[in-house]
N, C-alpha and C positions, 0 to 999 in steps of 0.2 A: 591348455584351454585358454581361450581369450574371451573376455567379457566386455561388452560395449555398454557404456553408461550414456543414457539419453536424457540430457537436461534440456527439455523443450518447453515451449510456451503454449499450452493448450488454451482453448477458449471454452468457457462454460456453455454447455448446450450444443456446441458445434460438433456433434458426435462423429459425423462422417469426415469432417475436416481434421479432427484430432486423429482419427484412425489413419487417414492418409499420411499425416506427418509422421506417424509411427512406421508406416510402410516404407516411406522414403528413408527414414533412419535405419531401418532393418536392411534395406537394399544396400545402402552405403556401408553398413557394418559387415555385410556379407562380402562385399568387394574387398574389405580390409582383412578378411579372414576370421571374423568373430564367430564364436560358437553360441553365445547367449547375448541377447539384447534386453536391457532392463530400462523401463520407463517408470514414471512416478505414480503416486497414489491417485486413484480414480481418474487416470489419464484420459480414458475414453470420454468421460463426461466433462472433464475439467473440474478443478477443485477451487472452492466448495460449491457443489451444485445446489445446495440449500433445498428448498421445497420442491424443486424440479423432480427430485426422486420420489415424491409422493404421487406423481402423475404416471399412471400405468402406461400410457403411450410412450412416455420418455424412457421408462425402464425397459419396455419391450424393444425400443429402437437401440438402446445401449446393448442389450443382450444380442440382438441380431448382428450388430457390428462386431461385437466381441467374438461371437461364434465364427464370423467370417475370417477374422484375424487368426483364430485358432486353426481353422481349416487350411489357411494359406501356409502353415508350417509343414504341410505335407511335402512341400517342394524340396526338402532336404537342406534348406538354409538354416540360419541360426534359430535356436529356441527363442521364445518371446515371453517376457515377463512384463505385465502391465496391470494397472489398477482399474477396476470397474465395479459398479454396483451389481450385486448378484442375488437373485431370489433362489432360496433353497428351502424346500418344504413350506412354502408360503411366507417365509420371513426374509426381509431385505437386509443384506450385509454389505459392508464396505470391504471389498475383497481384492485379493491379488490373484491373477490368472497366470499359471505357468504352462505354456503351450509348447509342444514339440511333436513333430511327426503327425500333426493333425489331431492330437489328443491333448487333453488339458487336465491339470489338477487345480483345485481352487482352495485357497486358504482365506479365512476371515479374520478381520481385525478384532482383537480382544478388548483392548482398552479404548473406549470411545470418549474423547474429550468433551467436556460439557462446561467449560469455563471460558472467561474472556471472550474471544471472538468465535469460539467453537460451540456447536449445538448438535453434536452427532447422536447423543442418546435419544433425542426425540425422533430421529430419522431412521436409525439402523438398530439391528439386534446385535448384541455382543457375541462374538464367536467363541467357541471352546478353545482351550490351549491347543495350538496347531501341531501337527506332526511334520517332520522334515519331508522334503520332496526329492526323490531320486531323479537326477537330471544329468545325462551324458556322463555317467560313471561317477558322479559325486552326489553327496547328500547336503542339500541346502536348507536352511531355515529362513522363513520369510516373515519376520516381524514387521508390521505395518505402522510406520510413523510413531504414534504415541506408545506403541508396544515396546519401543526401545527405551522409553523413559521409566519403565518398571522392570524389575529384575526377573519376574516369574516367566515371561514368555521365552526370553532367550535362554534362561536356565533350563526350562523344559525342553526346548529344541536341542540344546547341547546334550542333555541327558539321553535324548532319543537318537543321538548319533549325527546331528548336523555338524558338518565340517566348517561351515561358513554361514554368516548371516547376510542376507540381501534385503535391505529395507527400503521399500518405495515410500516417498514422503510427499505431503502437501503442507510444508511448514512455512507459514507466513513470516514476513520480516517484522522485526522491531529491533531497536538498538539493543545490542547485547545478546540477541537471540542465538547467533551462531556459536558464541562461546558456550551457551547452555547445551546446544546440540552436541558439541564436541565433548563436553564433560560427561553427558549421559552415555554417549557412544563409547567413550573410553572405559567407563565403568563396565559396560556389557562385555567389551573385549577382554578386559583384565579378569573379570569374574569367571569367564567361561573359557579363556585361552583360545578364543576364536577370532578370526578377522571379520570385519564388517564392511559392507558396501552400502553407502547411504546415497540414495538418488532423490533429489528434490527438484520440483518444478521451478520455473522462473516466469515472471510476467506480472501484469496487473489485472486485478479482478475487482472492479468497483472500488471499495475502500480498503481492500487488502492488496499488498504487493508481495511477491515472492522473489527472493534474492538468489535462488539457485544454491550455489556453494555446495554442490554434491561433493562427496569425498570418499576415500577408502582408507581404512585403518587396518594395521596388522594386529596380530594377537597380543602384541605388547602395548596396544593403545597408541601407536605412533602413526601419524598421517603418512601415507605413501603416495597419495594423489589428491589434488584438489581441483575442482572445476572453477572457472572464472565466475565472479559474481556479476549479476545483473545482465547477463547475456546468455543466449542459448549456447550450449557447449556440449561436446561429446568427448568421452574418454575411452581409451582401450586399455584394459588391464589384463596382463598375462598372469594367470593364477599360479603358474609354476615359478615365476621369477620376480614378480613385482612387489613382493610383500616383505622383503628382507630389510631394507633400509628405510628409516623414517625421514621425514622432511619437516621443515618449519612451516606452519600455516602462515601464508602471507598476511601481514597486518595492514589495515587501511585506516584512514582517518574517519572518525564518526561523521564528519561533515561530508565526506565522499558518499557514505551510505545514506545519509539523510537526503542529500541532493539527488542521488540516483533513484531513491525510492519515489521522490516527488516526480521526477522526470518520467520514470517508467509507468507510474500510476496514471499520469496524464496521457502519455503516448498511447497506452493500451486502451484507455477509456475512449479516446478519440478514434483510434483505428478500429477497435472491435465493435464500436457502435456506428462506424462508417460515416463520421463527420468529415467533410472535405478540408476543413480549416478551423481555426479558432479566432476569437475576437476578444480583445482586452481593452478595458478603459484605462488608459495610461495617464496617471495623474501627476507624475513628477515625484511621487513618493516611493519609498523603498519597497513596499509590498507589491505594488503593480509592476515595478521594474524587475524584481526578482521573478515574479510569475511570467513576465514577458521573456526573460532569459531562459527560464525552464521550458517555456513553450517552444522557443526557437531550438533549444537543445533537443527537444523531443521530436519535433516535426519538420524543422527547417524554416528559414526565414520567409520563404515564399508561401507558407501556409499559416502565417501569423499576421493578423491585421489589428493595428492599434488605433484607438480613437481618443483624442483629448477632448474633454467636455468642460471647458472653463466656464466659471460663473463670475459674478462681480467680485468675489473674494479670492479668486485664483491669482496667485502672484506671478509676476513676470519670471521670477526664478523657477517656479514650477513649470511654466511653459518652456523655458530654455532647457531645463533638465530632462523633460519628457522628450523633447526633440533630439537632444544629445544621446539619450539612451536608445531611441529608435534608430538613429544613425549608426551607432555602434553595433546594434543587432541586425541591421540591414532589413528592417521591416517597414511596411507601409504605415504611415501615420497621417490620419485625417483629423481635422479639428472641427468640432460642432459646438459653438457657443450655446449655452442653455439660458442665457440672460432673458431673451424674449419669452421663452416658455415660463420661466420663473415669474416674470412680471404678469403674464396672462393668468397663471394659476393664482397668484396673490389677489389679482383683481376679481377673479371668479369667486374666491373664498371670502372676500372682504365683507360682504353683508353678514355672513355667519360669524366671522371673527371680530366684528366691530367691537371696540372697547377693550379688547384683550391685547396685551403686549406681545411683541415678537418673542418667540422662544424656540425650543427644540423643534416645534412643528415646522416652522419655516426652514430650518436647517434640513430636516428630513425631506421636505418637498424637493430640494435641490438634488439630493441623493436619488430620490425615486424618479425624478425626471431623467436623470442619467441612466438609471436602470431601464426606463421606458425606451429611450433611444437605442441603447445597446441591444435590447431584445427585438426592437423593430428591425435593425440591421441584420441581426441573427436570423429572424424569420425570412427576410427578403433574400439574403445571400446563402443561407444554410450553414453559416459558421456557428460553432458552439461558443457561447460566452464563457470565458474563464473568470471565475470570481476569485477575489484576492485577499480575503480576510485571514489574518494569522490566528493562531490558537489563543493568544492573549486576548485579542478582540472578541473572538468567538466565545470565549469563556465568560466575559463580563458584559456581553451584549453591546459592545462599542461598534455597532454596525447597524445599518438600516434595513429592516425587513422590507422586501419588494423594492429595494434600492441597490446599494452596493453589495447586498447578498444575492442579487440575481445572478444566475449562471448555472451551467451544467456540471462543472467540476471545479474543485478548489485544491490546487496542488500543495498549498501551505496550511491547510486546515489544522493539521496536527503538529505545526511548528511554531514554537513560541517566538515572540517578537525579538528577544535577545538573540535567538538562534537565526532569525531572519537576517539581522545585521552581520552575524558571523558567516553565514552562508554567502551573503553578497561579497564579502571580502574574499572568502575561499574561492568562489567561482571566478573572480577577477584574476586569480593567480594560477589558474589551471590550464592544462592541456590534456583533456580526456578524449581519447581517440573515438570512443563510441558516441560522443555527443555531436549533434549536427550543427551547433552554433559556432561562432568564431572562437578561436583560442584567446585566452587572456581577457583584457578589459572589456566588459560588456555593460557594467553599471557604473555611471559616472561617480567619481568620488564625492561630488557635491550632494548627490542623493543619499549617500551613506552617512555623511557627517551632519546634515542639517537636522534640526529638531522636527520630529514627526508632527503632521497637522492634517486634519480633515479639510481645512480651508472652507468651512461652511459659515463662518462669521468673521468679522475683522480681527486680525492678529491672533487667530485661534491656534492653540498648541494642544497636543494630546495630554500634556502634563497639567492642563487646566482642569481636566476631568478625571484623570487617572493618576495613581502613584507612579513614580519613575519605573520604567519597565523592568529594571533589575529587581526592584522590590516586588512589583506585581507578579513577575514570573516566578520568583521564589515562593511566594504565597500560593500561587496557582499550582505549582508542581506539588506542593505539600497537600493541597486540598483535592486536586484532580488525580494526579498520578499515584499518590500514596495514601489518600484518604486519612490524612492526619487530622487530629482534632484541634480545636481552638487553643487549648492549653499548650499542646505540643508546639504549635506554630509560634505562639507568643514566647514560649520558653526558648525558641531558637533565635530570638532577638527582634522579632517584628512587632510593630506597634499594635496594641490591642484594637484600637479604633479602626486602623486600616484593615486588619484581618477581618473584623466584623463587617466592614463595608464590602470588602471583596467577596466574602462568603455570601452576603445578601445578593450582590450583583450576579454571582455565579448561579444561584438558585433561581432567581427571577428571570433569567435569560434562557431557561430550558426550552420555552416555547419557540424561541427563535431557532435554536439549534435543531429542533425537530423539523423545521422547514428549510434547512440549509442544504446546499449541494454536498454530495459526497466528496471525500478527499482521502488520500492514502494514509493508512496507519503508519506512523513513524516511531512514536514513543511507546512507553509501557501501557498507556491507557488512553485510547482515543474516545471521542464522543460518538455514541451510536452503538457500535458492536460491544465495546468494553464497558462504557459507563452509561447506564440506563436509569436515569433518575426520573421520578414523576414530575410532571409539569405543575400540578396542584400539590404544593408541598409546604406545610406549615412549620417544618422543623428548622431551627437555627441553633447550632451548637453554641455560637457566640452569645445568643440571647440567654441561653441557660446559664452561661457563666457571668451574667450580669453586665 
């Protein structure tokens, strides 16, 4: 018996298109002699469908398409296993459909995750412990995603005679997540002396990305097959012969995963929302250069348009660096000086500002005028503006609302500044065949080595307003990613005054983050889905410590 694993990229809400992609995969699997074709969790609707499943018309459409797929298995071709929402006795379940010869068995997800990025308990009813399914002479158990992270479902299936576990998944990426998947899968195999087939989706969905990495383990917890990460991939497993020998899981650099997550998130956001191209304000700094490289790698240089928007404070070095970066990437670069607009805005505001010194207000006017011009070009040409603030800046509000925060998507929103530097160096050294940009050097060395600056006043440097980025990022990782308290962070060697200031900036910037563009989750705790703090918030741990 041969089992075909379908690691595809569904689009949330595109029910008919998702079903058609499964039909194509089944036809190809049939040509190769497959007996069973397995797709991922909630494949018909795409994962996560969020509150779409509360819409009766959507559920009805998903049911109609699922029943059509079931009926098509009358043709004598491979059996079909796929995820779909399913209404049973008036309750909505996250289910797996096992279809063969025009008939179907349905099994429901037992453990509904309701932490971090997940919200399934609000949407679905938890199913009972499932029974195995007899399929083509074998008894299979179908634990769905989170069900593998607990012992009870697989144990029950094994006790009821399941010979193998087949697990459809919608498991989003974060650094270190795949190692966790392997750990829990290995436990289930060893506890029950059963092999396990783990099928995950790939692709971007708003602020989530899915890395794929489907795999097969034998009853000894050894990997016997692994899908490629970050691309659609199909595998064929012979149940009689392919479970004997283990293999080593291919290891990759965390920078590879971080970069590919950003590229895939951006690419699928652009493609699935049908933008023709993207637009970037290229400043000569490292953040916009890295975002430009990611955009070219995602879409190709012909779909990336960069604009330099110099002011009176923009250095010649920045102009030269932006031009060099655009040339390396092969993208169009236009220059639109904002000096006349800044002068006009200052003149218009002069009667109200009279007697008050220049301050952050005038700096923000420059940023907002840049945002105005980028959005005007976006409206006229249809290109989506890529916004370029890294997680360090997003955390402490070192960005201008309605200015450089303008845009539709931010590929580095969950990437700290120190990692931005590391990723720029990593990308300059790579030859990744799946990327559409040039191999090797794409970000000039001068951009990586110069001191970061917003260039909104004379001789400005980020270090004038913020702690050094290695210090800032260390504190932010403690506060944001791990929710460490003030005392813990100070005990780790950070200055109490700096920790107090960073904590304050983090909390008072929440209102900005609520209005920011989405970006792909990369680390353990992103803003939005993971970390949901109140805007109005009088708590300060540092204040309580004096």
